C-alpha positions as CSV (number, residue, x, y, z in Angstrom):
1,X,32.6,-20.8,6.8
2,X,34.4,-17.9,4.9
3,X,37.0,-20.5,3.6
4,X,34.4,-22.8,2.6
5,X,32.2,-20.4,0.7
6,X,35.2,-18.9,-1.2
7,X,36.5,-22.2,-2.1
8,X,33.0,-23.2,-3.4
9,X,32.9,-20.1,-5.5
10,X,36.2,-20.6,-7.0
11,X,35.4,-24.4,-7.7
12,X,32.2,-23.4,-9.4
13,X,33.4,-20.6,-11.5
14,X,36.3,-22.6,-12.8
15,X,33.9,-25.4,-13.5
16,X,31.6,-23.1,-15.5
17,X,34.6,-21.8,-17.5
18,X,36.0,-25.3,-18.2
19,X,32.5,-26.4,-19.2
20,X,32.1,-23.6,-21.8
21,X,35.6,-24.3,-23.1
22,X,35.1,-28.2,-23.4
23,X,31.6,-27.7,-25.0
24,X,33.0,-25.0,-27.4
25,X,35.6,-27.7,-28.6
26,X,33.2,-30.6,-28.8
27,X,30.9,-28.6,-31.0
28,X,28.0,-28.2,-28.4
29,X,27.5,-24.3,-29.0
30,X,24.4,-23.9,-27.3
31,X,25.8,-25.6,-24.0
32,X,29.2,-23.4,-24.5
33,X,27.2,-20.3,-24.5
34,X,25.1,-21.3,-21.5
35,X,28.2,-22.1,-19.3
36,X,30.0,-18.7,-20.6
37,X,27.0,-16.7,-19.6
38,X,26.9,-18.2,-16.3
39,X,30.6,-17.8,-15.4
40,X,30.5,-13.9,-14.5
41,X,27.8,-14.7,-12.1
42,X,30.3,-17.0,-10.2
43,X,32.7,-13.9,-10.3
44,X,29.7,-11.8,-8.9
45,X,29.2,-14.3,-5.9
46,X,33.0,-13.6,-5.2
47,X,32.1,-9.9,-4.9
48,X,29.3,-10.7,-2.3
49,X,31.8,-13.0,-0.3
50,X,34.6,-10.4,-0.3
51,X,32.2,-7.9,1.0
52,X,31.2,-10.1,3.9
53,X,27.9,-11.3,2.4
54,X,28.5,-15.0,2.5
55,X,24.9,-16.1,2.6
56,X,24.0,-13.9,-0.5
57,X,27.1,-15.5,-2.3
58,X,25.7,-18.9,-1.5
59,X,22.4,-18.0,-2.6
60,X,23.7,-16.8,-5.9
61,X,25.8,-19.5,-6.6
62,X,23.2,-22.2,-5.8
63,X,20.6,-20.4,-8.0
64,X,23.1,-20.2,-10.9
65,X,23.9,-23.9,-10.6
66,X,20.0,-24.8,-10.3
67,X,19.4,-22.7,-13.5
68,X,22.4,-24.1,-15.5
69,X,21.5,-27.7,-14.5
70,X,18.0,-27.1,-15.6
71,X,18.9,-25.7,-19.0
72,X,21.6,-28.3,-19.7
73,X,18.9,-31.2,-19.0
74,X,16.6,-29.3,-21.6
75,X,19.3,-28.5,-24.2
76,X,21.3,-31.8,-23.8
77,X,20.5,-34.5,-26.4
78,X,20.4,-37.3,-23.8
79,X,17.5,-35.2,-22.2
80,X,16.8,-35.6,-18.5
81,X,18.8,-38.5,-16.9
82,X,20.1,-39.7,-13.6
83,X,22.9,-37.0,-13.7
84,X,19.9,-34.6,-12.7
85,X,19.5,-36.5,-9.3
86,X,23.2,-35.9,-8.5
87,X,23.3,-32.4,-9.8
88,X,20.3,-31.1,-7.9
89,X,21.0,-33.1,-4.8
90,X,24.5,-31.5,-4.6
91,X,22.9,-28.0,-4.8
92,X,20.3,-28.8,-2.1
93,X,22.9,-30.4,0.2
94,X,25.2,-27.5,-0.2
95,X,22.4,-25.1,0.8
96,X,21.3,-27.2,3.6
97,X,24.9,-26.9,5.3
98,X,25.5,-23.2,4.3
99,X,22.3,-21.4,4.4
100,X,19.8,-20.0,7.0
101,X,16.6,-22.0,7.4
102,X,14.6,-19.4,5.4
103,X,17.0,-19.2,2.5
104,X,17.3,-22.9,2.5
105,X,13.6,-23.4,2.1
106,X,13.7,-20.9,-0.7
107,X,16.3,-22.7,-2.5
108,X,14.5,-26.0,-2.3
109,X,11.6,-24.4,-3.8
110,X,13.7,-23.1,-6.8
111,X,15.1,-26.6,-7.1
112,X,11.8,-28.3,-7.1
113,X,10.1,-25.7,-9.6
114,X,13.3,-25.9,-11.9
115,X,13.5,-29.7,-11.9
116,X,9.7,-30.2,-12.3
117,X,10.0,-28.0,-15.3
118,X,12.8,-30.1,-16.8
119,X,11.2,-33.4,-16.0
120,X,7.8,-32.5,-17.6
121,X,9.2,-31.0,-20.7
122,X,11.2,-34.0,-21.2
123,X,8.1,-36.2,-20.6
124,X,6.1,-34.4,-23.3
125,X,9.0,-34.2,-25.7
126,X,9.6,-30.5,-25.6
127,X,13.3,-30.8,-24.6
128,X,16.4,-31.3,-27.0
129,X,16.5,-35.1,-25.9
130,X,17.1,-37.3,-28.9
131,X,19.1,-40.1,-27.3
132,X,17.7,-42.9,-25.0
133,X,14.3,-43.1,-23.3
134,X,12.5,-39.9,-22.1
135,X,11.6,-39.3,-18.5
136,X,8.7,-40.9,-17.0
137,X,6.4,-40.4,-13.8
138,X,8.3,-43.1,-11.8
139,X,11.7,-41.4,-12.5
140,X,10.4,-38.2,-11.5
141,X,9.0,-39.6,-8.3
142,X,12.1,-41.2,-7.6
143,X,13.9,-37.9,-8.1
144,X,11.5,-36.3,-5.6
145,X,12.2,-39.0,-2.9
146,X,16.2,-38.9,-3.4
147,X,16.2,-35.1,-3.2
148,X,13.9,-34.9,-0.2
149,X,16.3,-37.3,1.6
150,X,19.1,-35.1,0.7
151,X,17.5,-32.1,2.0
152,X,16.1,-33.7,5.2
153,X,19.5,-35.3,6.1
154,X,21.7,-32.1,5.2
155,X,19.5,-29.7,7.2
156,X,19.2,-32.0,9.9
157,X,22.9,-32.5,10.3
158,X,23.5,-28.5,9.9
159,X,21.0,-27.7,12.7
160,X,22.0,-30.6,15.1
161,X,25.6,-30.8,14.6
162,X,26.5,-27.2,13.6
163,X,24.3,-25.4,15.8
164,X,26.6,-25.4,18.8
165,X,29.5,-24.1,16.7
166,X,27.1,-21.2,15.4
167,X,26.2,-20.4,18.9
168,X,29.7,-20.4,20.0
169,X,30.7,-18.2,17.1
170,X,27.9,-15.7,17.7
171,X,29.0,-15.6,21.4
172,X,32.7,-14.9,20.3
173,X,31.5,-12.1,18.0
174,X,28.6,-10.6,20.0
175,X,28.1,-8.6,23.2
176,X,25.8,-10.6,25.5
177,X,24.4,-7.2,27.4
178,X,23.3,-5.3,24.3
179,X,23.1,-7.6,21.6
180,X,25.5,-5.6,19.4
181,X,28.8,-6.9,17.9
182,X,31.7,-6.9,20.4
183,X,35.0,-5.5,19.5
184,X,36.0,-8.6,17.4
185,X,32.6,-8.7,15.9
186,X,32.6,-4.8,15.0
187,X,36.2,-5.0,13.5
188,X,35.1,-7.9,11.3
189,X,32.0,-6.2,10.0
190,X,33.8,-3.0,9.5
191,X,36.6,-4.3,7.6
192,X,34.1,-6.0,5.2
193,X,32.1,-2.7,4.9
194,X,35.2,-0.8,4.2
195,X,36.3,-3.1,1.1
196,X,32.8,-2.0,-0.6
197,X,33.6,1.6,-0.5
198,X,33.9,3.3,-3.8
199,X,36.4,6.3,-4.5
200,X,34.9,9.9,-4.1
201,X,32.8,9.0,-1.1
202,X,33.3,9.8,2.6
203,X,33.4,7.4,5.7
204,X,33.2,8.2,9.2
205,X,34.1,6.3,12.4
206,X,32.5,7.4,15.7
207,X,33.5,6.5,19.0
208,X,31.3,7.2,22.0
209,X,32.2,6.8,25.8
210,X,29.7,7.0,28.5
211,X,30.9,9.3,31.2
212,X,31.7,8.1,34.5
213,X,29.9,4.7,34.0
214,X,31.6,2.9,37.0
215,X,29.9,5.7,39.0
216,X,26.5,5.0,37.4
217,X,26.9,1.3,38.3
218,X,27.7,2.3,41.8
219,X,24.6,4.7,41.9
220,X,21.9,2.5,40.5
221,X,23.5,-1.0,40.6
222,X,24.9,-3.3,37.9
223,X,21.8,-4.8,36.7
224,X,20.4,-1.2,36.1
225,X,23.7,-0.3,34.7
226,X,23.1,-3.0,32.1
227,X,19.8,-1.1,31.3
228,X,21.8,1.9,30.6
229,X,24.1,0.1,28.3
230,X,20.9,-1.4,26.5
231,X,19.3,2.0,26.3
232,X,22.5,3.5,24.8
233,X,22.6,0.6,22.3
234,X,19.1,1.0,21.3
235,X,19.4,4.8,20.6
236,X,22.8,4.3,18.7
237,X,21.1,1.7,16.5
238,X,18.2,4.0,15.7
239,X,20.7,6.7,14.6
240,X,23.0,4.2,12.6
241,X,20.3,2.5,10.9
242,X,21.8,-0.4,8.5
243,X,25.5,0.8,9.4
244,X,27.8,-1.2,11.5
245,X,27.6,-0.6,15.3
246,X,29.4,-2.3,18.1
247,X,30.3,-2.1,21.9
248,X,34.1,-2.2,21.7
249,X,34.7,-1.6,25.4
250,X,32.9,-1.6,28.8
251,X,31.4,1.8,28.4
252,X,32.6,2.5,24.7
253,X,30.6,2.2,21.5
254,X,31.6,2.5,17.9
255,X,29.7,3.2,14.5
256,X,31.0,3.0,11.1
257,X,29.2,4.9,8.4
258,X,30.2,4.7,4.8
259,X,29.1,6.1,1.5
260,X,28.6,9.8,2.7
261,X,28.7,12.5,0.2
262,X,31.0,14.8,2.2
263,X,33.1,15.5,5.4
264,X,30.3,17.8,6.4
265,X,27.7,14.8,6.4
266,X,30.2,12.9,8.4
267,X,30.6,15.6,11.2
268,X,26.6,15.8,11.0
269,X,26.3,12.1,11.8
270,X,28.7,12.2,14.6
271,X,26.7,15.2,16.1
272,X,23.6,13.2,15.9
273,X,25.3,10.3,17.8
274,X,26.4,12.7,20.4
275,X,22.8,14.1,20.9
276,X,21.2,10.6,21.0
277,X,23.6,9.6,23.8
278,X,22.7,12.4,26.2
279,X,19.7,10.8,28.3
280,X,18.0,10.2,31.5
281,X,17.7,6.7,32.9
282,X,16.3,5.7,36.2
283,X,16.9,9.4,37.5
284,X,20.6,9.2,36.3
285,X,21.9,11.8,33.8
286,X,23.8,9.8,31.3
287,X,26.3,11.9,29.3
288,X,28.6,10.8,26.6
289,X,31.9,12.1,25.0
290,X,32.3,11.8,21.3
291,X,35.1,11.5,18.9
292,X,35.1,10.7,15.3
293,X,37.6,10.3,12.3
294,X,36.9,10.6,8.7
295,X,38.1,8.7,5.6
296,X,40.0,9.6,3.5
297,X,40.3,13.2,5.3
298,X,41.7,12.0,8.5
299,X,43.0,8.4,7.8
300,X,42.8,5.4,5.3
301,X,42.0,2.0,6.5
302,X,40.1,0.7,9.8
303,X,43.1,0.7,12.1
304,X,44.3,4.2,11.1
305,X,40.6,5.4,11.5
306,X,40.5,3.8,14.9
307,X,43.7,5.3,16.0
308,X,42.4,8.9,14.7
309,X,39.1,8.4,16.4
310,X,40.6,7.4,19.8
311,X,42.8,10.5,19.8
312,X,39.8,12.7,19.1
313,X,37.9,11.0,21.7
314,X,40.6,11.7,24.2
315,X,40.5,15.3,23.2
316,X,36.6,15.4,23.7
317,X,37.0,14.0,27.2
318,X,39.3,16.7,28.2
319,X,36.6,19.3,27.7
320,X,34.9,20.5,30.8
321,X,31.5,21.5,29.4
322,X,29.3,18.4,28.7
323,X,27.7,19.9,25.6
324,X,31.2,20.5,24.1
325,X,32.6,16.8,24.8
326,X,32.7,16.2,21.1
327,X,35.7,16.4,18.8
328,X,37.1,15.6,15.1
329,X,40.5,14.0,14.6
330,X,41.8,17.2,13.1
331,X,41.1,18.9,16.6
332,X,43.8,16.9,18.2
333,X,47.2,18.6,18.3
């Protein structure tokens, strides 16, 4: 998925740039300006992909192509022609294969509205078409049928053939008990988030370890132990909000928060995590040790932050008083 999206973004961006250049040399100034204005949006799609927001990148890319194709058909001296079927069909097919169901339906709606506007303006002589026959209703209906076939076959293939692959991918990146990302999923999401961080802001990686979880399993049973994990994940997700949360070990959770204003805010968030994970469940007192590391104060980069946070977690677990089982990276000697 990652490679496909990035290759598509590069190909479309280069095509838009070349389209601007070739139209400029051929004297088609309006088309040259149109392609030139669309090229930076391709670069913006690359930014989304680099940050891990692949669906947003595909939506932006397909939206740009749809609008460009529509305006080209309106401005082009040939008016609306058979190229429209290929262009719109390609956009729909790309969306069918790469987008979620909801995003795909939104894209189809955008294509239908844009294409209908192009056909209708050409039918009533409002386009720049000066060569050949104008579009007519049979041609428009033919376009709808062909585009519908593209959309139906593409989406059916995506859901029928790639559904198993998507389930396998989610299983490999997710924790089946809590529904959170597992260690691999957390690391992938955290790496993507860290790429979005701008200079001058702080980030914090918080590690939380459930104390004596094996004993909890023995006392209340493994099924109830799974309930403890689910409750811990729920509490952690409430504190973390939209930030990255994961279960990275049997009894260990992680949260990455970026974009905080200061180191003090980082520590305040880590303390909220610590408080949230002290709770009662089926008569068992669940207690948690928490360690955290800040960036750039304690470490830079995910691996370095993880090492620093693990060191602070070890220090927190050495403390005897439950309320004090909390430590920052700088407390570790």
